[in-house]
SERO-653277 format. One record per atom (N, C-alpha, C, O): atom name; z, y, x. Coordinates in Angstrom, 1 decimal. Each point is the difference from the previous one (the first is absolute). Example, Ala and Ser with C-alpha at 12.3 -4.5 7.8 and 13.67 -1.06 7.14 Angstrom:
2
<pt><atom>N</atom><Z>7.8</Z><Y>-5.7</Y><X>13.2</X></pt>
<pt><atom>CA</atom><Z>0.0</Z><Y>1.2</Y><X>-0.9</X></pt>
<pt><atom>C</atom><Z>0.0</Z><Y>1.2</Y><X>0.9</X></pt>
<pt><atom>O</atom><Z>0.7</Z><Y>0.0</Y><X>1.0</X></pt>
<pt><atom>N</atom><Z>-1.4</Z><Y>1.1</Y><X>-1.4</X></pt>
<pt><atom>CA</atom><Z>0.0</Z><Y>1.1</Y><X>0.9</X></pt>
<pt><atom>C</atom><Z>0.8</Z><Y>1.1</Y><X>-0.8</X></pt>
<pt><atom>O</atom><Z>0.1</Z><Y>1.1</Y><X>0.5</X></pt>
END
This chain:
58
<pt><atom>N</atom><Z>90.6</Z><Y>91.2</Y><X>98.4</X></pt>
<pt><atom>CA</atom><Z>0.4</Z><Y>0.6</Y><X>-1.2</X></pt>
<pt><atom>C</atom><Z>0.8</Z><Y>1.3</Y><X>0.3</X></pt>
<pt><atom>O</atom><Z>0.8</Z><Y>0.0</Y><X>1.0</X></pt>
<pt><atom>N</atom><Z>-1.1</Z><Y>1.1</Y><X>-1.7</X></pt>
<pt><atom>CA</atom><Z>0.6</Z><Y>1.3</Y><X>0.3</X></pt>
<pt><atom>C</atom><Z>1.4</Z><Y>0.1</Y><X>-0.6</X></pt>
<pt><atom>O</atom><Z>0.2</Z><Y>-0.4</Y><X>-1.2</X></pt>
<pt><atom>N</atom><Z>0.8</Z><Y>0.9</Y><X>2.0</X></pt>
<pt><atom>CA</atom><Z>1.3</Z><Y>0.3</Y><X>-0.5</X></pt>
<pt><atom>C</atom><Z>0.3</Z><Y>1.5</Y><X>0.1</X></pt>
<pt><atom>O</atom><Z>-0.6</Z><Y>0.6</Y><X>0.9</X></pt>
<pt><atom>N</atom><Z>1.4</Z><Y>-0.1</Y><X>-1.8</X></pt>
<pt><atom>CA</atom><Z>0.2</Z><Y>1.4</Y><X>0.0</X></pt>
<pt><atom>C</atom><Z>1.5</Z><Y>0.3</Y><X>0.2</X></pt>
<pt><atom>O</atom><Z>0.8</Z><Y>-0.6</Y><X>-0.8</X></pt>
<pt><atom>N</atom><Z>-0.4</Z><Y>1.5</Y><X>1.7</X></pt>
<pt><atom>CA</atom><Z>1.4</Z><Y>0.4</Y><X>0.1</X></pt>
<pt><atom>C</atom><Z>0.1</Z><Y>1.3</Y><X>-0.8</X></pt>
<pt><atom>O</atom><Z>-0.7</Z><Y>1.0</Y><X>0.2</X></pt>
<pt><atom>N</atom><Z>1.6</Z><Y>-1.1</Y><X>-1.2</X></pt>
<pt><atom>CA</atom><Z>0.2</Z><Y>1.2</Y><X>-0.9</X></pt>
<pt><atom>C</atom><Z>1.4</Z><Y>0.5</Y><X>0.3</X></pt>
<pt><atom>O</atom><Z>1.0</Z><Y>-0.8</Y><X>0.0</X></pt>
<pt><atom>N</atom><Z>-0.9</Z><Y>2.0</Y><X>0.4</X></pt>
<pt><atom>CA</atom><Z>1.3</Z><Y>0.6</Y><X>0.3</X></pt>
<pt><atom>C</atom><Z>0.3</Z><Y>1.2</Y><X>-1.0</X></pt>
<pt><atom>O</atom><Z>-0.7</Z><Y>0.9</Y><X>-0.1</X></pt>
<pt><atom>N</atom><Z>1.8</Z><Y>-1.1</Y><X>-0.6</X></pt>
<pt><atom>CA</atom><Z>0.5</Z><Y>1.1</Y><X>-0.8</X></pt>
<pt><atom>C</atom><Z>1.2</Z><Y>0.7</Y><X>0.7</X></pt>
<pt><atom>O</atom><Z>0.9</Z><Y>-0.7</Y><X>0.4</X></pt>
<pt><atom>N</atom><Z>-1.0</Z><Y>2.0</Y><X>-0.2</X></pt>
<pt><atom>CA</atom><Z>1.1</Z><Y>0.7</Y><X>0.7</X></pt>
<pt><atom>C</atom><Z>0.4</Z><Y>1.2</Y><X>-0.8</X></pt>
<pt><atom>O</atom><Z>-0.7</Z><Y>0.6</Y><X>-0.7</X></pt>
<pt><atom>N</atom><Z>2.0</Z><Y>-0.3</Y><X>1.0</X></pt>
<pt><atom>CA</atom><Z>0.6</Z><Y>1.2</Y><X>-0.6</X></pt>
<pt><atom>C</atom><Z>0.5</Z><Y>0.9</Y><X>1.1</X></pt>
<pt><atom>O</atom><Z>1.1</Z><Y>0.6</Y><X>-0.1</X></pt>
<pt><atom>N</atom><Z>-1.9</Z><Y>-0.5</Y><X>1.1</X></pt>
<pt><atom>CA</atom><Z>0.4</Z><Y>0.8</Y><X>1.2</X></pt>
<pt><atom>C</atom><Z>0.1</Z><Y>1.5</Y><X>-0.3</X></pt>
<pt><atom>O</atom><Z>0.8</Z><Y>0.7</Y><X>0.6</X></pt>
<pt><atom>N</atom><Z>-1.5</Z><Y>-0.2</Y><X>-1.6</X></pt>
<pt><atom>CA</atom><Z>0.1</Z><Y>1.4</Y><X>-0.4</X></pt>
<pt><atom>C</atom><Z>1.1</Z><Y>0.3</Y><X>-0.9</X></pt>
<pt><atom>O</atom><Z>0.3</Z><Y>1.1</Y><X>-0.4</X></pt>
<pt><atom>N</atom><Z>0.5</Z><Y>-2.1</Y><X>0.0</X></pt>
<pt><atom>CA</atom><Z>1.1</Z><Y>0.2</Y><X>-1.0</X></pt>
<pt><atom>C</atom><Z>-0.5</Z><Y>-0.1</Y><X>-1.4</X></pt>
<pt><atom>O</atom><Z>-1.2</Z><Y>-0.1</Y><X>-0.3</X></pt>
<pt><atom>N</atom><Z>2.2</Z><Y>0.3</Y><X>-0.6</X></pt>
<pt><atom>CA</atom><Z>-0.3</Z><Y>-0.1</Y><X>-1.4</X></pt>
<pt><atom>C</atom><Z>-0.9</Z><Y>1.1</Y><X>-0.5</X></pt>
<pt><atom>O</atom><Z>-0.7</Z><Y>-0.1</Y><X>-1.0</X></pt>
<pt><atom>N</atom><Z>0.8</Z><Y>1.3</Y><X>1.7</X></pt>
<pt><atom>CA</atom><Z>-0.8</Z><Y>1.1</Y><X>-0.5</X></pt>
<pt><atom>C</atom><Z>-1.5</Z><Y>-0.3</Y><X>0.1</X></pt>
<pt><atom>O</atom><Z>-0.8</Z><Y>0.4</Y><X>-0.9</X></pt>
<pt><atom>N</atom><Z>0.4</Z><Y>-1.0</Y><X>2.0</X></pt>
<pt><atom>CA</atom><Z>-1.5</Z><Y>-0.2</Y><X>0.2</X></pt>
<pt><atom>C</atom><Z>-0.4</Z><Y>-1.4</Y><X>-0.6</X></pt>
<pt><atom>O</atom><Z>-1.2</Z><Y>-0.2</Y><X>-0.1</X></pt>
<pt><atom>N</atom><Z>2.1</Z><Y>-0.6</Y><X>-0.2</X></pt>
<pt><atom>CA</atom><Z>-0.4</Z><Y>-1.3</Y><X>-0.6</X></pt>
<pt><atom>C</atom><Z>-0.4</Z><Y>-1.0</Y><X>1.0</X></pt>
<pt><atom>O</atom><Z>0.1</Z><Y>0.2</Y><X>1.2</X></pt>
<pt><atom>N</atom><Z>-0.6</Z><Y>-1.3</Y><X>-1.6</X></pt>
<pt><atom>CA</atom><Z>-0.4</Z><Y>-1.1</Y><X>0.9</X></pt>
<pt><atom>C</atom><Z>-1.4</Z><Y>0.2</Y><X>0.5</X></pt>
<pt><atom>O</atom><Z>-0.9</Z><Y>0.7</Y><X>-0.6</X></pt>
<pt><atom>N</atom><Z>0.7</Z><Y>-1.3</Y><X>1.8</X></pt>
<pt><atom>CA</atom><Z>-1.4</Z><Y>0.0</Y><X>0.6</X></pt>
<pt><atom>C</atom><Z>-0.4</Z><Y>-1.4</Y><X>0.2</X></pt>
<pt><atom>O</atom><Z>0.9</Z><Y>-0.9</Y><X>0.4</X></pt>
<pt><atom>N</atom><Z>-2.1</Z><Y>0.6</Y><X>-0.7</X></pt>
<pt><atom>CA</atom><Z>-0.5</Z><Y>-1.4</Y><X>0.1</X></pt>
<pt><atom>C</atom><Z>-1.1</Z><Y>0.0</Y><X>1.1</X></pt>
<pt><atom>O</atom><Z>-0.9</Z><Y>0.8</Y><X>-0.1</X></pt>
<pt><atom>N</atom><Z>1.1</Z><Y>-1.7</Y><X>1.0</X></pt>
<pt><atom>CA</atom><Z>-1.0</Z><Y>-0.2</Y><X>1.1</X></pt>
<pt><atom>C</atom><Z>-0.5</Z><Y>-1.4</Y><X>0.0</X></pt>
<pt><atom>O</atom><Z>0.8</Z><Y>-0.9</Y><X>-0.3</X></pt>
<pt><atom>N</atom><Z>-2.0</Z><Y>0.7</Y><X>0.7</X></pt>
<pt><atom>CA</atom><Z>-0.6</Z><Y>-1.4</Y><X>0.1</X></pt>
<pt><atom>C</atom><Z>-0.7</Z><Y>-0.2</Y><X>1.3</X></pt>
<pt><atom>O</atom><Z>-0.6</Z><Y>0.9</Y><X>0.6</X></pt>
<pt><atom>N</atom><Z>0.6</Z><Y>-2.1</Y><X>-0.1</X></pt>
<pt><atom>CA</atom><Z>-0.8</Z><Y>-0.4</Y><X>1.2</X></pt>
<pt><atom>C</atom><Z>-0.5</Z><Y>-1.4</Y><X>-0.2</X></pt>
<pt><atom>O</atom><Z>0.8</Z><Y>-0.9</Y><X>-0.3</X></pt>
<pt><atom>N</atom><Z>-2.0</Z><Y>0.6</Y><X>0.5</X></pt>
<pt><atom>CA</atom><Z>-0.6</Z><Y>-1.3</Y><X>-0.1</X></pt>
<pt><atom>C</atom><Z>0.1</Z><Y>-0.8</Y><X>1.3</X></pt>
<pt><atom>O</atom><Z>-0.1</Z><Y>0.6</Y><X>1.1</X></pt>
<pt><atom>N</atom><Z>0.4</Z><Y>-1.9</Y><X>-1.2</X></pt>
<pt><atom>CA</atom><Z>0.0</Z><Y>-0.9</Y><X>1.2</X></pt>
<pt><atom>C</atom><Z>-0.8</Z><Y>-1.2</Y><X>-0.3</X></pt>
<pt><atom>O</atom><Z>-0.2</Z><Y>-0.4</Y><X>-1.1</X></pt>
<pt><atom>N</atom><Z>-0.3</Z><Y>-0.2</Y><X>2.2</X></pt>
<pt><atom>CA</atom><Z>-0.9</Z><Y>-1.2</Y><X>-0.1</X></pt>
<pt><atom>C</atom><Z>0.7</Z><Y>-1.3</Y><X>-0.3</X></pt>
<pt><atom>O</atom><Z>-0.6</Z><Y>-1.0</Y><X>-0.4</X></pt>
<pt><atom>N</atom><Z>2.0</Z><Y>1.0</Y><X>0.5</X></pt>
<pt><atom>CA</atom><Z>0.7</Z><Y>-1.2</Y><X>-0.3</X></pt>
<pt><atom>C</atom><Z>1.4</Z><Y>0.3</Y><X>-0.5</X></pt>
<pt><atom>O</atom><Z>0.5</Z><Y>1.1</Y><X>0.2</X></pt>
<pt><atom>N</atom><Z>0.1</Z><Y>-2.1</Y><X>-0.8</X></pt>
<pt><atom>CA</atom><Z>1.4</Z><Y>0.2</Y><X>-0.5</X></pt>
<pt><atom>C</atom><Z>1.0</Z><Y>0.2</Y><X>1.2</X></pt>
<pt><atom>O</atom><Z>0.9</Z><Y>0.7</Y><X>-0.1</X></pt>
<pt><atom>N</atom><Z>-1.2</Z><Y>-1.4</Y><X>1.2</X></pt>
<pt><atom>CA</atom><Z>0.9</Z><Y>0.1</Y><X>1.1</X></pt>
<pt><atom>C</atom><Z>0.0</Z><Y>1.4</Y><X>0.6</X></pt>
<pt><atom>O</atom><Z>1.1</Z><Y>0.5</Y><X>0.4</X></pt>
<pt><atom>N</atom><Z>-2.3</Z><Y>0.1</Y><X>-0.3</X></pt>
<pt><atom>CA</atom><Z>0.0</Z><Y>1.4</Y><X>0.5</X></pt>
<pt><atom>C</atom><Z>0.6</Z><Y>1.0</Y><X>-0.9</X></pt>
<pt><atom>O</atom><Z>0.7</Z><Y>0.9</Y><X>0.5</X></pt>
<pt><atom>N</atom><Z>-0.8</Z><Y>-1.1</Y><X>-1.8</X></pt>
<pt><atom>CA</atom><Z>0.6</Z><Y>0.8</Y><X>-1.0</X></pt>
<pt><atom>C</atom><Z>1.5</Z><Y>-0.1</Y><X>0.1</X></pt>
<pt><atom>O</atom><Z>0.7</Z><Y>1.0</Y><X>0.1</X></pt>
<pt><atom>N</atom><Z>-0.2</Z><Y>-2.2</Y><X>0.0</X></pt>
<pt><atom>CA</atom><Z>1.4</Z><Y>-0.2</Y><X>0.1</X></pt>
<pt><atom>C</atom><Z>0.6</Z><Y>0.5</Y><X>1.3</X></pt>
<pt><atom>O</atom><Z>1.1</Z><Y>0.6</Y><X>0.0</X></pt>
<pt><atom>N</atom><Z>-1.8</Z><Y>-0.7</Y><X>1.1</X></pt>
<pt><atom>CA</atom><Z>0.4</Z><Y>0.6</Y><X>1.3</X></pt>
<pt><atom>C</atom><Z>0.2</Z><Y>1.5</Y><X>-0.1</X></pt>
<pt><atom>O</atom><Z>0.9</Z><Y>0.6</Y><X>0.5</X></pt>
<pt><atom>N</atom><Z>-1.9</Z><Y>0.0</Y><X>-1.2</X></pt>
<pt><atom>CA</atom><Z>0.0</Z><Y>1.5</Y><X>-0.1</X></pt>
<pt><atom>C</atom><Z>1.2</Z><Y>0.4</Y><X>-0.9</X></pt>
<pt><atom>O</atom><Z>0.7</Z><Y>1.0</Y><X>0.2</X></pt>
<pt><atom>N</atom><Z>-0.5</Z><Y>-1.8</Y><X>-1.3</X></pt>
<pt><atom>CA</atom><Z>1.1</Z><Y>0.3</Y><X>-0.9</X></pt>
<pt><atom>C</atom><Z>1.4</Z><Y>-0.1</Y><X>0.7</X></pt>
<pt><atom>O</atom><Z>0.8</Z><Y>0.8</Y><X>-0.2</X></pt>
<pt><atom>N</atom><Z>-0.7</Z><Y>-1.9</Y><X>1.0</X></pt>
<pt><atom>CA</atom><Z>1.3</Z><Y>-0.2</Y><X>0.7</X></pt>
<pt><atom>C</atom><Z>0.2</Z><Y>1.1</Y><X>1.1</X></pt>
<pt><atom>O</atom><Z>1.1</Z><Y>0.5</Y><X>0.2</X></pt>
<pt><atom>N</atom><Z>-2.2</Z><Y>-0.1</Y><X>0.4</X></pt>
<pt><atom>CA</atom><Z>0.1</Z><Y>1.1</Y><X>1.0</X></pt>
<pt><atom>C</atom><Z>0.4</Z><Y>1.3</Y><X>-0.6</X></pt>
<pt><atom>O</atom><Z>0.8</Z><Y>0.8</Y><X>0.5</X></pt>
<pt><atom>N</atom><Z>-1.3</Z><Y>-0.5</Y><X>-1.7</X></pt>
<pt><atom>CA</atom><Z>0.3</Z><Y>1.2</Y><X>-0.7</X></pt>
<pt><atom>C</atom><Z>1.5</Z><Y>0.0</Y><X>-0.4</X></pt>
<pt><atom>O</atom><Z>0.7</Z><Y>1.0</Y><X>0.0</X></pt>
<pt><atom>N</atom><Z>-0.2</Z><Y>-2.2</Y><X>-0.5</X></pt>
<pt><atom>CA</atom><Z>1.4</Z><Y>-0.1</Y><X>-0.3</X></pt>
<pt><atom>C</atom><Z>0.9</Z><Y>0.2</Y><X>1.2</X></pt>
<pt><atom>O</atom><Z>1.0</Z><Y>0.8</Y><X>-0.1</X></pt>
<pt><atom>N</atom><Z>-1.4</Z><Y>-1.3</Y><X>1.2</X></pt>
<pt><atom>CA</atom><Z>0.8</Z><Y>0.2</Y><X>1.2</X></pt>
<pt><atom>C</atom><Z>0.0</Z><Y>1.4</Y><X>0.5</X></pt>
<pt><atom>O</atom><Z>1.0</Z><Y>0.6</Y><X>0.4</X></pt>
<pt><atom>N</atom><Z>-2.2</Z><Y>0.1</Y><X>-0.5</X></pt>
<pt><atom>CA</atom><Z>-0.1</Z><Y>1.4</Y><X>0.3</X></pt>
<pt><atom>C</atom><Z>0.9</Z><Y>0.8</Y><X>-0.9</X></pt>
<pt><atom>O</atom><Z>0.7</Z><Y>0.9</Y><X>0.4</X></pt>
<pt><atom>N</atom><Z>-0.7</Z><Y>-1.2</Y><X>-1.7</X></pt>
<pt><atom>CA</atom><Z>0.8</Z><Y>0.7</Y><X>-1.0</X></pt>
<pt><atom>C</atom><Z>1.5</Z><Y>-0.2</Y><X>0.3</X></pt>
<pt><atom>O</atom><Z>0.8</Z><Y>0.9</Y><X>-0.1</X></pt>
<pt><atom>N</atom><Z>-0.4</Z><Y>-2.1</Y><X>0.4</X></pt>
<pt><atom>CA</atom><Z>1.4</Z><Y>-0.3</Y><X>0.3</X></pt>
<pt><atom>C</atom><Z>0.5</Z><Y>0.7</Y><X>1.2</X></pt>
<pt><atom>O</atom><Z>1.1</Z><Y>0.5</Y><X>0.0</X></pt>
<pt><atom>N</atom><Z>-2.0</Z><Y>-0.4</Y><X>1.0</X></pt>
<pt><atom>CA</atom><Z>0.4</Z><Y>0.7</Y><X>1.2</X></pt>
<pt><atom>C</atom><Z>0.3</Z><Y>1.5</Y><X>-0.2</X></pt>
<pt><atom>O</atom><Z>0.7</Z><Y>0.7</Y><X>0.7</X></pt>
<pt><atom>N</atom><Z>-1.3</Z><Y>-0.2</Y><X>-1.8</X></pt>
<pt><atom>CA</atom><Z>0.1</Z><Y>1.5</Y><X>-0.3</X></pt>
<pt><atom>C</atom><Z>0.9</Z><Y>0.2</Y><X>-1.2</X></pt>
<pt><atom>O</atom><Z>0.1</Z><Y>1.1</Y><X>-0.6</X></pt>
<pt><atom>N</atom><Z>0.5</Z><Y>-2.2</Y><X>0.1</X></pt>
<pt><atom>CA</atom><Z>0.9</Z><Y>0.0</Y><X>-1.1</X></pt>
<pt><atom>C</atom><Z>-0.6</Z><Y>0.6</Y><X>-1.3</X></pt>
<pt><atom>O</atom><Z>0.6</Z><Y>0.7</Y><X>-0.8</X></pt>
<pt><atom>N</atom><Z>-1.9</Z><Y>-1.1</Y><X>0.6</X></pt>
<pt><atom>CA</atom><Z>-0.7</Z><Y>0.4</Y><X>-1.2</X></pt>
<pt><atom>C</atom><Z>-0.5</Z><Y>-1.2</Y><X>-0.8</X></pt>
<pt><atom>O</atom><Z>-0.9</Z><Y>0.2</Y><X>-0.8</X></pt>
<pt><atom>N</atom><Z>1.4</Z><Y>-1.4</Y><X>1.1</X></pt>
<pt><atom>CA</atom><Z>-0.5</Z><Y>-1.2</Y><X>-0.7</X></pt>
<pt><atom>C</atom><Z>0.1</Z><Y>0.1</Y><X>-1.5</X></pt>
<pt><atom>O</atom><Z>-0.7</Z><Y>-0.7</Y><X>-0.7</X></pt>
<pt><atom>N</atom><Z>1.7</Z><Y>1.4</Y><X>0.2</X></pt>
<pt><atom>CA</atom><Z>0.2</Z><Y>0.1</Y><X>-1.5</X></pt>
<pt><atom>C</atom><Z>-1.1</Z><Y>0.9</Y><X>-0.6</X></pt>
<pt><atom>O</atom><Z>-0.1</Z><Y>0.0</Y><X>-1.3</X></pt>
<pt><atom>N</atom><Z>-0.7</Z><Y>0.7</Y><X>2.1</X></pt>
<pt><atom>CA</atom><Z>-1.0</Z><Y>0.9</Y><X>-0.6</X></pt>
<pt><atom>C</atom><Z>-1.4</Z><Y>-0.7</Y><X>-0.1</X></pt>
<pt><atom>O</atom><Z>-0.9</Z><Y>0.6</Y><X>-0.4</X></pt>
<pt><atom>N</atom><Z>0.8</Z><Y>-1.8</Y><X>0.9</X></pt>
<pt><atom>CA</atom><Z>-1.3</Z><Y>-0.7</Y><X>0.1</X></pt>
<pt><atom>C</atom><Z>0.0</Z><Y>-1.3</Y><X>-0.8</X></pt>
<pt><atom>O</atom><Z>1.1</Z><Y>-0.7</Y><X>0.0</X></pt>
<pt><atom>N</atom><Z>-2.2</Z><Y>0.3</Y><X>-0.6</X></pt>
<pt><atom>CA</atom><Z>-0.2</Z><Y>-1.3</Y><X>-0.6</X></pt>
<pt><atom>C</atom><Z>-1.3</Z><Y>-0.5</Y><X>0.4</X></pt>
<pt><atom>O</atom><Z>-1.0</Z><Y>0.2</Y><X>-0.7</X></pt>
<pt><atom>N</atom><Z>0.9</Z><Y>-0.9</Y><X>1.8</X></pt>
<pt><atom>CA</atom><Z>-1.3</Z><Y>-0.6</Y><X>0.4</X></pt>
<pt><atom>C</atom><Z>-0.2</Z><Y>-1.4</Y><X>-0.6</X></pt>
<pt><atom>O</atom><Z>0.9</Z><Y>-0.8</Y><X>0.0</X></pt>
<pt><atom>N</atom><Z>-2.1</Z><Y>0.5</Y><X>-0.5</X></pt>
<pt><atom>CA</atom><Z>-0.4</Z><Y>-1.2</Y><X>-0.6</X></pt>
<pt><atom>C</atom><Z>-1.4</Z><Y>-0.4</Y><X>0.4</X></pt>
<pt><atom>O</atom><Z>-0.9</Z><Y>0.8</Y><X>0.0</X></pt>
<pt><atom>N</atom><Z>0.8</Z><Y>-2.1</Y><X>0.4</X></pt>
<pt><atom>CA</atom><Z>-1.4</Z><Y>-0.5</Y><X>0.3</X></pt>
<pt><atom>C</atom><Z>-0.5</Z><Y>-0.8</Y><X>-1.2</X></pt>
<pt><atom>O</atom><Z>0.8</Z><Y>-0.8</Y><X>-0.6</X></pt>
<pt><atom>N</atom><Z>-2.0</Z><Y>1.0</Y><X>0.2</X></pt>
<pt><atom>CA</atom><Z>-0.6</Z><Y>-0.8</Y><X>-1.1</X></pt>
<pt><atom>C</atom><Z>-1.5</Z><Y>-0.3</Y><X>0.3</X></pt>
<pt><atom>O</atom><Z>-0.6</Z><Y>0.7</Y><X>0.8</X></pt>
<pt><atom>N</atom><Z>0.1</Z><Y>-1.7</Y><X>-1.4</X></pt>
<pt><atom>CA</atom><Z>-1.4</Z><Y>-0.4</Y><X>0.2</X></pt>
<pt><atom>C</atom><Z>-0.9</Z><Y>1.0</Y><X>-0.8</X></pt>
<pt><atom>O</atom><Z>0.4</Z><Y>0.3</Y><X>-1.2</X></pt>
<pt><atom>N</atom><Z>-1.5</Z><Y>0.1</Y><X>1.7</X></pt>
<pt><atom>CA</atom><Z>-0.9</Z><Y>0.9</Y><X>-0.7</X></pt>
<pt><atom>C</atom><Z>-0.9</Z><Y>-0.8</Y><X>-0.8</X></pt>
<pt><atom>O</atom><Z>-0.9</Z><Y>0.6</Y><X>-0.7</X></pt>
END
């Protein structure tokens, strides 16, 4: 079953608005691993408040 990682980001600030990115994965586990890696990456750069990653079934 296909799962999709949806990431809403506000990296451009309020002026540019939100950006939505998607990536398909072959399993929930892979999607969740990517989501967690993205969160860790954002935390390391102190930008975790600007991202909202969510995994969902397609």
